[in-house]
DRENKEBA-505771 format. One record per residue (C-alpha): residue in three letters; chain; x, y, z. Coordinates in steps of 0.1 Angstrom, whole numbers. Layout:
    aa   ch    east   north      up
   ALA    A       X       Y       Z
...
# end
This chain:
    aa   ch    east   north      up
   MET    A       2      -2       0
   TYR    A      30      23      -4
   PRO    A      31      56      -3
   THR    A       1      58      18
   LEU    A      15      32      43
   LYS    A      50      26      46
   PRO    A      69      -5      62
   GLY    A      76      -4      99
   GLN    A      40      15     105
   GLN    A      19      -1     130
   LEU    A     -18      -1     121
   LEU    A     -51      -6     144
   VAL    A     -79     -23     127
   VAL    A    -115     -25     135
   ARG    A    -131     -60     134
   ASP    A    -166     -56     146
   THR    A    -188     -60     117
   THR    A    -212     -33     137
   PHE    A    -185      -4     123
   THR    A    -174     -21      92
   SER    A    -204     -35      74
   ALA    A    -207       2      56
   TYR    A    -175       0      35
   ARG    A    -168      30      16
   ARG    A    -149      37     -15
   SER    A    -112      44      -9
   GLU    A    -111      29      24
   ILE    A     -83       8      31
   LEU    A     -92     -28      43
   VAL    A     -72     -60      56
   ILE    A     -85     -85      37
   LEU    A     -79    -124      33
   ASP    A     -58    -133      10
   PRO    A     -84    -157     -14
   ASN    A     -57    -176     -27
   HIS    A     -41    -185       6
   PRO    A     -64    -173      35
   ASN    A     -42    -177      61
   ASN    A     -25    -145      49
   ALA    A     -36    -114      49
   PHE    A     -35     -83      25
   ILE    A     -41     -43      31
   LYS    A     -60     -30       2
   ARG    A     -79      -3      -6
   VAL    A    -116      -3     -19
   VAL    A    -123      10     -54
   GLY    A    -154     -10     -63
   LEU    A    -187     -14     -42
   PRO    A    -219     -43     -47
   GLY    A    -240     -30     -78
   ASP    A    -211     -14     -93
   ASN    A    -193     -14    -129
   LEU    A    -159      -8    -127
   ILE    A    -138      -6    -159
   MET    A     -98       1    -159
   GLN    A     -86       9    -193
   ASP    A     -59      27    -210
   GLY    A     -41      38    -176
   SER    A     -78      51    -161
   LEU    A    -104      37    -138
   TYR    A    -140      44    -146
   LEU    A    -172      37    -124
   ASP    A    -205      32    -142
   GLY    A    -186      52    -174
   ARG    A    -173      80    -152
   HIS    A    -134      84    -148
   VAL    A    -123      80    -115
   ILE    A     -98     106     -96
   GLU    A     -72      85     -76
   PRO    A     -53     112     -56
   TYR    A     -39      85     -29
   LEU    A     -20      74     -65
   ASN    A       1     109     -66
   GLY    A      -2     109    -102
   THR    A       5      72    -117
   PRO    A     -18      55    -136
   SER    A     -45      36    -125
   ALA    A     -36       6    -142
   PRO    A       1       7    -150
   GLU    A      -6     -20    -176
   SER    A     -26     -18    -209
   ILE    A     -44     -50    -200
   TYR    A     -87     -42    -195
   TYR    A    -106     -52    -168
   GLU    A    -139     -48    -162
   TRP    A    -160     -61    -134
   THR    A    -196     -61    -125
   LEU    A    -202     -65     -84
   LYS    A    -225     -86     -72
   THR    A    -240     -82     -39
   ASN    A    -212     -81     -10
   GLU    A    -184     -80     -33
   TYR    A    -158     -57     -33
   VAL    A    -131     -44     -56
   VAL    A     -99     -43     -43
   LEU    A     -65     -27     -51
   GLY    A     -33     -13     -38
   ASP    A     -18      23     -41
   ASN    A      12       8     -54
   ARG    A      -5     -10     -87
   SER    A      28     -16    -106
   HIS    A      40     -40     -74
   SER    A       7     -46     -60
   THR    A     -13     -85     -59
   ASP    A     -50     -74     -61
   SER    A     -81     -78     -80
   ARG    A     -69     -75    -111
   GLN    A     -53    -111    -103
   TYR    A     -80    -125     -81
   GLY    A    -110    -113     -92
   PRO    A    -137     -93     -66
   ILE    A    -139    -105     -34
   HIS    A    -163    -115     -12
   LEU    A    -175     -95      20
   LYS    A    -163    -126      42
   SER    A    -128    -119      30
   ILE    A    -129     -87      50
   VAL    A    -111     -89      82
   GLY    A    -116     -53      93
   LYS    A    -110     -17      85
   VAL    A     -79       0      90
   TRP    A     -85      32     114
   LEU    A     -54      43     126
   ARG    A     -20      43     122
   TYR    A      -1      44     156
   TRP    A      38      38     152
   PRO    A      58      56     148
   PRO    A      43      83     172
   HIS    A      50     112     150
   GLN    A      29     101     120
   LEU    A      -3      90     145
   GLY    A     -37      94     129
   GLN    A     -64      82     114
   VAL    A     -60      60      80
   ASN    A     -94      63      63
   SER    A    -101      97      70
   LYS    A     -86     114      38
   ASN    A     -79     108       3
   GLN    A    -108     104      -7
   GLN    A    -118      89     -48
   LEU    A    -134     118     -68
   ILE    A    -154     114     -98
   GLU    A    -142     136    -125
   SER    A    -178     147    -132
   ASP    A    -190     153    -104
   LEU    A    -159     174     -92
   ALA    A    -166     195    -122
   THR    A    -200     199    -110
   SER    A    -191     209     -72
   LEU    A    -166     236     -86
   GLU    A    -192     256    -107
# end
């Protein structure tokens, strides 16, 4: 999840489903590896149940609208030229790493099921000078919504 999260940081994860049942786009989650359920990954939610997502030409599209992902720091949403498309069913999510060129995520294993979500990353508590909420910033922006809000 570099550059958002860095090696050596310690995180607090909320596991109680009463707090995490309403996942939102761009939140960072801990998920079970679909191929090795004893391992866990940290990934960002980019697709929610009912969404239609397409990745093409380095960009992410949600229901036909371009998604701006500020947490990628200007790197493309899809570093390779492979076309991806997901139409998500009930309890399915698309999760991607922030370091897309070095991430194993829904591009390889497809959507994840709600049951694979361990919890929501809530707080970075180590090192102390980086203490703070993790999911409180860097929200996705839909390009057409951004233009409307600036008018």
